[in-house]
C-alpha positions, 0 to 999 in steps of 0.5 A: 921273772924268777929263774928256776934253781939248779935243784929244780932243773935237776929234779925236772930232768930226773922226772923226765928220764924216769917217765921215759924209762917207765914208758919204754918198759911198759909198752912192747910193740910187736909184729906177728913174727916177733910175737910168734918168736916170743911165745910158746904157742898160739891157738884159735878156739872158744873161751869155755870158762873164765875164773878170777882169783885173788892172791895175798902175797908176803912179798908182792903184796895183798889183793893181787887179782888174776883172770884165767880163761880156758880156751878149747881149740887148736894150735896155729903152730901145728894144728893139734887139738888142745884145751889151754888155761891162759892167765892175765892180771886183773879181774873181778870176783864180784862187782865189789871185789877185784881190780881193773888193769889197763893192760887186761883185755876188754870185757867183750873180748873175753866173754864165754863163747867167744872165738879168739886167737891168742898167744901165750908163754909159760911164766914161773911167776906172774906175781904172787908166785902165780905160775901158768900160761901167761897171755903174752902182751896182755890185751895185745895177745888176744884177738876176736874171731868173727864170721864175715860171709863165708870166711872167719876174720881175726880182728886186728888192733892197729899199729904196734900190735902183732895183728895190726890189721884184720886177717882171714883166719885161714891165712893167719893160720898158714902164716903163723905155721910158716913163721914158727917153722922158720924160727925152728930152723 
């Protein structure tokens, strides 16, 4: 039986450390309180438009695709009516031109006409010098709202997401307002 060389062991150890570092840098587990603390605002509303655009950038590279959703509704923080564009990486201009992004929301979440809750934060540069309201935590920052009987329910996504379980929309609205008030003090 041949024993591994010192060089081979060193390379394997570096690969494990690098993989661990990448894994930690790419995933952010957030509860609702943390999400409210890290974002500029949250809202509930209807997706009224969706546009995918491409950026070719000298530093960040060619063929950077982004999707901007326009959502009309109201702030969960203060109840004000608003229409907000929110952007995230990935999307397709047509079936042949675009890019999948594993962190992008699922297509059924971002259909025009859907009622959603979303969390966003301004970014001066999402890549390619694209500035705007970034959907915070990508697919972890948007949640479908559905009608169940007489109430509206925000669909949770499981452990590690800001909404890990389904929430009655009225209760979620009150909780976000309360959390924001606590953080403002």
